[in-house]
N, C-alpha and C positions, 0 to 999 in steps of 0.2 A: 569428804562427803558432806551430808547435811540430812535433815529430817523432814520428811513429807514434801517439801518444796525444794527443787534443785534445777540444774540446767537441763534436765530431761523432762521437766514438767510440760505437758501438753494440755492446756486448760480449756475446758468448756464452761461457759457461764450461762446458767439457767435463770431466766428472767432478765436477760441482757438489755432488753428495750425499756425496762423500767427506769424511772428517774435516777435512782441511786446507782444502779449498775451501769447505766450508760455514762454517768458522770465519772465513775471510778475506772471503767475499762481503759480509757487512754492512759491513766496513771500506771496501771499494770504493764501496759505495752511499752510505755516510755521507760519503765524500769528495766525492761528486758524480758519480761515474762512472755512466753509463747502462747498467746491467746488464739486458739485455733478456730473456735466456733462459738455461737451462742444459740440459745433456744428460747423462743416465746411462742406459745400456741397462737396461730392465726397471723403471725408476723413473718412467716417464712418468706425468703427472697429479699428481705431488707438487709442492711448492713449497719453496724455500729462501730465507728472508728475503723472502718475497713474490714471488720470481722463479719463473716457471713452468718445470717440468722436462719434457723430452721424451725419447723413447727414441732418437731419431736426430738428427743434424745436419740432415738433409734436412727432417724434420718441423719443426724449430725455425725454419729459414730460410723454409719455406713459410708458417708462421704469422707470422713477423716478418722480412719481406724487407729491412728496414732494417739488419739485422746486417751489420757490416763487419769485425769483429775477433773472434778467438777466443783464449781463454786455456786452455791445455792443462794440466789437473790430473789426469792419469791415471797409473797405474803404468807402469813402464818397458816391460813386456812388451806393453802395449796402446798405447803412445804412437805408434808408427809408423802403425797403422791409424787412430787418432784424428786425426792430422795430415792424412793422406790424405783422410779423410772430410771434413774442413773444406775442404781445397783443392778437392775434387770437388764441393762445394756452393757454390763460387764465393767463398769467403771469402779475401781477399787479404792480410790482416794476421794473423799468428799469433804468439803469445808462449807459449813452452814452459817450464814450471817443472820438469818431470820430470827427475830425475837417473838415471844408469846406463842411459841408452838405448844399446843396442849401436851401435858405430861404423858397422857395415854398414847398420843400419836408417837412421841419419841420412844416410849417403851416398845411399841410395836415395830418401829423402825430399827431399833437396836437389836431386836431378835433377828432381823434379816441381815443386818450388818455382820453380826456374829456368824450367822449361817454361811454367808458368802466370804468370810474371812477378810472383810474389807476394813478400812480405817475411816472413821468419821470424826472430824474436829468441829466442835460446836455443840448445839446451836448458840446463838448470840455471840459468835466469834467475829472479831474484826480481821481475822486472817492469820496467815503464816508467812514469814519472810526468812529466806536464807540469803543474806547479803551478797550482792554481786552475782546472784544466780537466778532467783525468782521471788516474786511477791504475789501472794494470792490474797485478794480482798483489799480493803481500804487501809490496812495496817501501815502506819507511818505517813499516811496522807500522800500528797503529790511531791514531797521532798524527803522521801524515806532514806535516801542516801546520806542525808545529813545526820539522821538519828541512828542509823544502823551501819556500822562498819564490820567487815568480815573478821572473824576470829574464832576463839576456841570455847566460848561460853554459851551454853544453851539456856534459853529463858522459857519458862512455862508460867502463864498468868491466867487468873480468872477475870482480870480487868483489861479491856482493850486499851484504854488510855494509859494505864500503868505498865502495860507491856513496853510501850515506847519510852516512858519515863525510866523504867528499869534499864532499858538498853542505853539510855543516856548516862546513867550511873556507871554502868559497865564501861562505856567508852571513856568517861571522865577518869576512870581508874587506870586507863591505859590498856584496856583489853577490847576485843571485838566479839561479835556474836556469830555462832555457827548457824543456829536457827532460833527464831523467836516465835512462840506459838501461843495465841490466845485461845484457851480452851472454853471460854465463856463461863457464865455464872448461873446457868440453869440447874434445876434439881437433878436432871439426868445429863451427864456430860458424855458425849460420844467418845472422847479420849480424856481420861482422868490423869491426875498427877503421876500415879504409879506407872501407867502405860507410857506416858510421855518420857518419864525418867528412864524406863527400860529402852526406849528408842535412842535416847542420848547415850546410854551406856554402850550401845552397839555401834555408835557413830565414831569413827576414827578421828574426826575433826574436833569433837567435844571433849574438853578436859575437866570441865566443871559445869554444874547446873544450878540455876537460880529459880526458886519458886516464889511467886507472889500469890499468897492465899488471903482468905478473908473469913469473916464469920459465916456460920451456916454450913450444914452438911458435914460430912466426915471424909471427904476426899483427901484432905491434907493429912488427917490422922493415919490413913492407910499407908502413907510413906514410911511411917515409923516401923511398920512391919517388914519392910523390904530393904531399907537403906543399907543394912549390913551386907546385902548381896551385891551392892554396887561398888565399882572400883573408883568411880569419880566422886569428888566431894559434892555435897548438896548444901546450898545456902538458902535459907528461907526467911521471908518477911511476911508476917501475918497481920493484916490490918483489921481495924474495927474493934479493938479491945475497949474503947471508950463506950461502945454501945451496951456493954454488959450492965451498966447502971441505968439504962434507958430502955427497958423491955417493951414498952408500948409503941416505940417508934418503928417506922418502916425505912429500910435502907436498900437502895439499888436493886441488885439482881434478884431474880425469882428464887434462887437457892439460898439467899442470905437470910435465913430464918433460923433462930436459935430455939430448938425444941428441948434441949437438955444440955447438961454440962459438956458433953462430948462435942457440941457444936460451937462452944465458946472459943474465941481466939486465945484466951489465956490457957485453956486446956490444950489446945493444939500446940501452942508454943512449948508447953511443959513436956508433952510426950515426944515431940520432935527432938527437943534438946536431949532428953533421956536416951533416945535411940541413936544419937550421934549426928543429927543434922545440925549444921551451923546456923543457929537462929540469931537474927539481929533484931534489935528493938526499934531501930530508926532506919528508914529506907536507904538513905545515902551511905549507911555503914556497910551495905552490900559491897561497895567498892573497896573499902578497907579490908574486909574479910577476903575478897578475891586476891588482893595484893599479898596478903599473908599466906594464903593457901597455894597460889600459883607461882609466886616468886621465891618460895622456899627452895 
């Protein structure tokens, strides 16, 4: 199996005629993803890389009832409405690439996601990939097959670029990836580490999971509370410890803000280790740890 993206993915791309989406759509198609339709208000009747474009999600779903996943590629000021439009059209899996969505908007969106029992990955996500099955979003670029080989290791990351870097470490250690998911680095994550790990726990293909975390927030800390419920080993690398001595600096993601000790990478590493997570201090040591855990 795999998580979120698989051979049964039937993808809708909202904002497909925009520069970024129209550039990335052919990469997804070339990888083998079934991109069924796109939506851009006022652009209905056009095509992007052979994909038909509709004015509304409702029209797209009416013409293509097999659609089960949406990729959101719209500006931040329109993202909330786009996500709600997908949810109200019955789409239960949504991946959001958009950055700078207001926190209040995401809070309102997540209430509806929960009410409809849907799954949202993002915002600020570069996507999800299940090697040899489907690629949603720009994850891995136009040569994703070189970075992602199929296997039994699940990857969850706050960083888009480091999702692929982590996949390379996994591959160099002699393993492959079941699914790699960039959950994004915003204050509100549609899917957090705990939720992603529970998905991997239920996935027959996944034998181990790797977390790439960072400073800010407490999503990583929450894993310490549930790791003993998992049958698969969890390996974690938490970046950004050097920032603890530079409190006035700004770093990357909107959620990368240290408000107290619980947000510090050193604290996250400590409580994860105490809970039984296999924490590594150097990124490439993920591979060594996988070899020890999976080759035993």
